C-alpha positions in Angstrom: 0.0 0.0 0.0 1.4 3.4 -1.0 1.0 6.1 1.7 1.7 9.6 0.4 3.3 8.3 -2.8 6.0 6.2 -1.0 6.2 2.4 -1.8 7.6 -0.2 0.5 10.2 -2.3 -0.8 9.4 -6.0 -0.7 12.1 -8.2 0.8 13.0 -11.5 -1.0 13.5 -14.6 1.1 17.1 -15.7 0.8 16.8 -19.1 2.7 14.4 -21.9 2.5 11.1 -21.7 4.4 11.1 -23.4 7.9 8.5 -26.3 8.3 5.8 -25.7 10.7 5.8 -27.7 13.9 2.9 -29.9 13.0 4.6 -31.0 9.6 5.2 -34.5 8.7 8.6 -35.5 10.0 8.6 -33.2 13.0 7.5 -36.1 15.4 4.1 -34.7 16.3 1.0 -36.7 15.8 -1.0 -35.3 13.0 -4.9 -35.3 12.9 -6.3 -38.1 10.9 -3.2 -40.5 11.1 -5.0 -42.6 13.7 -2.7 -41.8 16.6 0.4 -43.0 14.6 3.6 -41.1 15.0 5.4 -40.2 11.7 8.7 -41.2 12.9 8.0 -44.4 14.5 4.9 -45.5 12.8 3.7 -47.1 16.1 0.3 -46.4 17.5 0.3 -44.3 20.7 -1.0 -45.7 24.0 -4.5 -44.4 24.9 -4.6 -43.1 28.4 -7.4 -43.8 30.7 -9.1 -40.6 31.5 -10.4 -39.7 35.0 -14.2 -39.6 35.4 -15.6 -36.3 34.0 -17.2 -34.5 36.9 -17.9 -31.3 35.0 -21.4 -32.4 34.0 -22.0 -33.7 37.5 -21.3 -30.2 39.0 -24.0 -28.9 36.6 -26.5 -31.2 38.1 -25.5 -30.7 41.8 -25.5 -27.0 42.3 -24.8 -26.9 46.1 -25.5 -28.8 49.4 -28.2 -27.2 51.4 -26.9 -26.6 54.9 -29.9 -26.0 57.3 -31.2 -27.4 60.6 -33.4 -29.9 58.7 -30.5 -30.9 56.5 -28.1 -31.5 59.5 -30.8 -33.7 61.2 -31.3 -35.7 58.2 -27.6 -36.2 57.7 -27.4 -38.2 60.9 -29.8 -40.7 59.2 -27.6 -40.7 55.9 -30.0 -38.6 54.0 -28.4 -35.3 52.4 -30.0 -32.4 50.8 -28.7 -30.8 47.4 -29.9 -28.0 45.3 -30.0 -29.4 41.8 -30.6 -28.2 38.4 -34.3 -27.6 37.4 -34.4 -30.2 34.6 -32.4 -32.9 36.6 -34.0 -36.3 36.8 -33.5 -38.9 39.6 -31.0 -40.8 37.4 -29.1 -37.6 36.7 -28.7 -36.9 40.3 -27.8 -40.5 41.2 -25.1 -40.4 38.4 -23.8 -37.2 39.7 -23.5 -38.3 43.3 -21.6 -41.4 42.2 -19.2 -39.4 40.0 -18.5 -36.8 42.6 -18.4 -38.7 45.8 -18.0 -42.3 44.5 -21.1 -43.5 46.4 -24.0 -45.2 44.8 -27.3 -43.7 46.6 -30.0 -46.0 47.6 -32.8 -43.5 47.1 -33.2 -40.1 45.6 -36.2 -38.0 46.1 -36.9 -34.6 44.2 -38.9 -31.8 45.3 -39.8 -28.7 43.1 -39.7 -25.6 45.4 -41.8 -22.7 44.1 -40.5 -19.2 44.2 -42.0 -16.7 46.7 -43.3 -13.2 46.2 -41.1 -10.3 47.3 -41.7 -6.6 47.3 -39.2 -3.8 47.5 -40.8 -0.4 47.8 -43.4 -0.3 45.0 -41.9 -3.1 42.9 -43.4 -6.5 43.1 -41.2 -9.5 42.1 -40.6 -13.3 42.6 -37.8 -15.3 43.6 -36.8 -18.1 41.3 -38.2 -21.7 41.4 -35.6 -24.3 42.2 -35.4 -28.1 42.7 -34.3 -29.9 45.9 -32.9 -33.5 46.1 -32.9 -35.7 49.1 -30.3 -38.4 48.7 -30.3 -41.4 51.0 -27.0 -43.2 51.2 -26.2 -46.8 52.4 -25.7 -47.1 56.2 -21.9 -47.4 56.1 -21.2 -44.5 53.7 -21.0 -40.7 54.7 -20.4 -37.4 52.9 -18.4 -34.7 54.9 -20.4 -31.8 53.9 -20.8 -30.3 57.3 -17.2 -30.3 58.6 -16.3 -27.0 60.2 -19.8 -25.5 60.0 
């Protein structure tokens, strides 16, 4: 581009271009090669991944710490706030993924929002879902430590 009538001089490359890091022969695994390295031709070992708890934390939003919750925890029943669209199976899978415990029973409760008024503005709190998770007698979740 000429700016005020001056032209930039183009530089000519004197040496050969350098191969990009993902080019064949660089030792990296290329997409579409089926996990085979270019140098060795051997298939790379697949690593076993840890259980993905990212989706579990989208189901289990937070534990509910209240008087009723602490009394129920003595009988191995724990309260959690869960996603609005979560089912019993989703909550059960999430408990297993996060805590490593298979629950005996999962009960879900839809909690409706309450009306709130601030000065002349009427509003509502959000609806939410509560889960009561019953665990086997020998299993415990340490939610209430230090509370």
